[in-house]
N, C-alpha and C positions, 0 to 999 in steps of 0.2 A: 831174673833180671836180664836185660838185653846186654850184649857185649858193647861196652862203651869205649874201651881202651882201643884206640886206632891201630896200634901196632899188633895187638892180639887179633883184631878183626882181620888185618892183612895176613897175619901168620896162619889163621884158620883157613882163609881163602886159599892160601898157598898149599896148605895141607890137603884140602879137599881137591884142589886142582892137580897136585903132584902125587897125592896119596902118600906123602912122606911128611914127617914133621920133626922138628928139632933134632938134636943129636942124642945119641944114647951110647953109653959105654958098654952095654951088655944087651943080650937078648931080652932080659927082663925089662929093661928100660924101653926097648922098642915095643914090646907087648903092652907095657903100661901106657905109653903114648898113644897107641892104637885104641886101647880101651877108653881113655879119656876123650880122644877125638870122636869115637863112636857115640859116647854119651852126649857130648856137646852137639854133635850132628843131629841127634834125636831130640835133644831138649835145649836148643840154643838160648832160650830165655833163662835157663838155670845155670849158666856157665859159672858164675861165681860160687854157687853152692856145690857144683860138681868138683871144682878145683879144691874147695875146702874139704870135701869128702876124701879126696886123694892127697890131702895135705901138701898142696902145691900152690904156689903163687902164680899170678899171671906172668911175671918175669921169668920164673923157672920154666913154665910151659913154653914160653916163647923161645928161650934158649935151647930147650930140648928139641923143639920142632926144627929150629934152624940147623942144629947139629945133625939130625937125621936126614934132613933135606940135602945137606952137603955131602953125604956119603951114599953113593949109589946102592951099595949092598944093604945098608940099613933102610934106605928108602924102599927098596924092593920088599924086604921083610915086613916093613911097616904096612905097605900097600896090601900084602897078602893077609896080614893080621886084621887090618881095618875092614877089608871086604868091600863089596860094591855098595854104592849109595842106593838107597831105596827110592 
């Protein structure tokens, strides 16, 4: 399915542009966000299924992405974990 939620689309664009997403309280959350972002980047039409696989809602992903983006250290770790766009 295509990403229809306008806020999620904006958040994903922000993630890809800044290579940071939402906020995370731990390294595991940063790595989890990067993994989800990689999967969505590779299969954008499957966003809803990817989120279900990770037991996350659109709202939770959005909150996580904004938290990471607000923290320069977390954003840097996320960028490194996400890797370059293909």
